[in-house]
C-alpha positions in Angstrom: 27.1 4.1 30.7 29.7 1.6 30.8 30.8 -1.3 29.3 28.7 -4.6 31.2 26.3 -4.1 34.2 27.2 -5.0 37.6 24.8 -8.3 37.2 23.0 -9.2 39.8 19.7 -11.3 40.2 16.7 -9.2 41.4 13.2 -7.8 41.3 13.8 -4.5 39.8 16.0 -5.9 36.6 15.3 -5.6 32.9 13.6 -9.0 32.6 10.1 -6.5 33.0 10.1 -5.1 29.7 10.0 -8.4 28.1 7.2 -9.8 30.8 5.6 -6.6 30.0 5.7 -7.5 26.2 4.9 -11.4 26.5 1.6 -10.5 28.4 0.3 -8.0 25.8 1.4 -10.2 22.9 -0.2 -13.2 24.3 -3.3 -11.0 25.2 -3.0 -9.4 21.6 -2.7 -13.0 20.2 -5.9 -14.6 22.0 -8.3 -11.9 20.7 -7.4 -12.8 17.0 -9.4 -15.2 15.2 -7.0 -18.5 14.9 -6.7 -19.0 11.0 -4.7 -15.1 11.2 -2.8 -16.1 14.5 -1.7 -18.7 12.6 -0.5 -17.3 9.6 1.4 -14.4 12.0 3.0 -17.6 14.0 4.0 -19.3 10.7 7.6 -18.9 10.0 8.9 -20.6 6.9 11.3 -23.7 7.0 15.2 -22.9 6.4 15.6 -27.1 5.9 16.4 -26.5 2.1 19.2 -23.5 2.9 21.9 -25.1 5.8 23.3 -21.7 5.3 20.1 -19.9 6.3 19.8 -22.7 8.9 23.1 -22.1 10.6 21.8 -18.3 10.7 18.3 -19.3 12.3 20.0 -21.0 14.5 22.2 -18.8 15.8 19.7 -15.8 15.6 17.6 -17.4 17.9 20.2 -18.7 20.4 21.4 -15.2 20.8 17.9 -14.1 21.5 17.6 -16.5 24.1 21.1 -15.9 25.5 19.9 -12.0 25.4 16.4 -12.2 27.1 18.4 -14.6 30.1 20.9 -11.6 30.2 17.8 -9.2 31.2 17.8 -11.1 34.2 21.2 -10.2 35.9 20.9 -6.6 34.2 19.8 -4.5 37.2 17.3 -1.2 36.2 18.7 2.1 37.6 14.9 3.9 37.9 14.9 7.8 37.2 18.0 8.4 35.2 18.0 10.1 32.2 18.6 6.7 30.8 15.7 5.0 32.1 13.7 7.6 30.8 14.8 7.6 27.4 15.2 4.0 27.2 12.0 3.6 28.5 10.0 5.9 26.0 12.3 4.5 23.1 10.8 0.8 24.3 7.5 1.8 24.7 7.0 3.8 21.1 8.7 0.1 20.2 5.8 -1.9 22.1 3.0 0.6 20.9 3.9 0.1 17.3 4.9 -3.6 17.5 1.7 -4.2 18.9 -0.2 -1.9 16.4 1.7 -4.0 13.4 0.0 -7.3 14.7 -3.2 -5.9 14.7 -3.0 -5.1 11.1 -1.5 -8.5 10.4 -4.8 -9.8 11.9 -7.0 -7.7 9.7 -5.8 -8.4 6.6 -6.8 -11.2 4.2 -5.4 -14.3 4.2 -5.2 -14.7 0.6 -3.0 -11.2 0.0 0.3 -9.6 1.3 -0.1 -7.1 4.5 0.5 -4.1 2.9 -1.0 -1.3 4.6 -0.3 0.4 7.9 2.9 0.2 9.3 3.5 -2.2 6.5 3.5 0.7 3.9 6.8 1.6 5.5 7.9 -1.6 6.2 7.6 -5.0 5.1 8.9 -6.4 8.7 7.7 -3.6 11.3 6.8 -6.3 13.7 10.2 -7.0 13.6 11.8 -3.7 13.3 9.7 -2.8 16.1 11.4 -5.3 18.0 14.5 -4.0 17.5 13.2 -0.7 18.6 12.4 -2.5 21.8 15.8 -3.9 22.2 17.4 -0.8 21.7 15.2 0.6 24.3 15.8 -2.1 27.1 19.6 -1.3 26.3 19.6 2.2 26.7 17.6 1.8 30.2 20.3 -1.1 30.9 23.1 2.0 30.7 25.9 -0.4 29.2 27.2 -0.9 26.2 27.1 -4.6 25.7 23.6 -4.5 25.6 23.4 -1.8 22.8 25.7 -4.3 20.8 24.3 -7.4 21.6 20.5 -5.4 20.3 22.2 -4.3 16.9 24.1 -7.6 16.7 20.6 -9.2 17.2 19.3 -7.4 14.5 22.2 -8.3 12.1 21.4 -12.1 12.9 17.9 -11.8 11.8 18.4 -10.5 8.4 18.7 -14.2 7.1 15.3 -14.7 8.9 13.8 -12.0 7.4 15.1 -13.0 3.9 13.7 -16.5 4.5 10.4 -14.6 5.5 10.4 -12.8 2.4 10.8 -15.5 0.2 7.8 -17.8 1.9 6.1 -15.2 0.8 7.0 -14.6 -2.8 5.7 -18.6 -3.0 3.0 -17.9 -1.3 1.8 -14.3 -2.8 3.7 -13.9 -6.4 3.7 -11.3 -7.8 1.3 -9.5 -6.0 4.5 -9.4 -3.4 6.8 -8.8 -5.4 5.0 -5.9 -6.6 5.2 -4.5 -2.7 8.3 -5.4 -2.2 9.8 -2.9 -4.7 7.6 0.0 -3.2 8.3 -0.5 0.6 11.5 -1.0 1.8 12.6 -4.0 3.9 13.2 -2.0 7.4 12.1 1.3 7.5 14.2 3.2 5.5 15.8 0.8 3.4 
């Protein structure tokens, strides 16, 4: 493990992991009914709170920078980091897709509270963090691990805004769900 990768643009770089996630996400989305797809892709508005808007922009920009960085970060196949990181990534990928599927099966008039949503109020985002952590391990660099953790921290205001949106939409049902279910996995 080193601090920075030996940056080089190439075909055998970490962007393959993002491409796989993107392709699978699109395949899942085109098989979800339109009304439920809209619910899954609806993000809360930040315009009322300038502080949250700024954090939302920082999170968005940081995420795009992280994605761009993967284009220049090589994969070192058949190393221990490759196997461990890829395993963690695949667990996150599978569970993220499963969370999307659970979300797509829920009633539109009720908050999603079953499947992975029993153990996390934001399982898609948590699993995306797990995928990023796996990608960071594959990169064999500390900077990617730091970036993955930073991205999760920068996403916090977005999660709070989503919860406020759900409270506005579902009222006491969502409030009760919040009391029983952690935001992440264990907290």
